[in-house]
C-alpha positions, 0 to 999 in steps of 0.5 A: 500500500503506497502513500498517496497525495491529494495533489492540488487539493490541499495547501499551506496558507501564510497568514497574519495571526489575529486576522479572520480565518479563511474558509477551510484554512484548517489548523493555524500554527503560530510561528512566533517567538512570544505568546500574545500578551493579555490573552488567556491560552484557551482564547488563542484559537477563538481570537483567530491567533493560532491553534498551536504555538510553534516558535521553532520557526520564528526568528531566534530571540537573539535575532529579534533583539538584533533587529529591534536594535536597528534604527530602520527595519528597511535598512536592516531587512536584507541582513535580517533575511539572511540571518533568518534563512541561516537559522532555518537551515539548522537541522531541526528547522529544515526538517520541520519545513520539509515536514510542513511541505509534505503535509501541505499535499495532505491537509489544509493548514496555515502558518503565521505571525502577528506583523502587519506588513508581511513584506517586512516579516519573517513569514514572507521568508518562511513562505519562500522557504516552504515554496523552495521545499516543494510546499503547496501554497494557498 
C-alpha cells in the first residue's frame, strides 16, 4: 500500500495571526517567538491567533533583539533575511519545513505571525522557504 497525495487539493496558507480565518484554512500554527500578551491560552484559537504555538520557526530571540536594535527595519531587512534563512537551515528547522511541505499535499493548514506588513516579516521568508521545499501554497 503506497502513500498517496491529494495533489492540488490541499495547501499551506501564510497568514497574519489575529486576522479572520479563511474558509477551510484548517489548523493555524503560530510561528512566533512570544505568546500574545493579555490573552488567556484557551482564547488563542477563538481570537483567530493560532491553534498551536510553534516558535521553532520564528526568528531566534537573539535575532529579534538584533533587529529591534536597528534604527530602520528597511535598512536592516536584507541582513535580517539572511540571518533568518541561516537559522532555518539548522537541522531541526529544515526538517520541520520539509515536514510542513509534505503535509501541505495532505491537509489544509496555515502558518503565521502577528506583523502587519508581511513584506517586512519573517513569514514572507518562511513562505519562500516552504515554496523552495516543494510546499503547496494557498
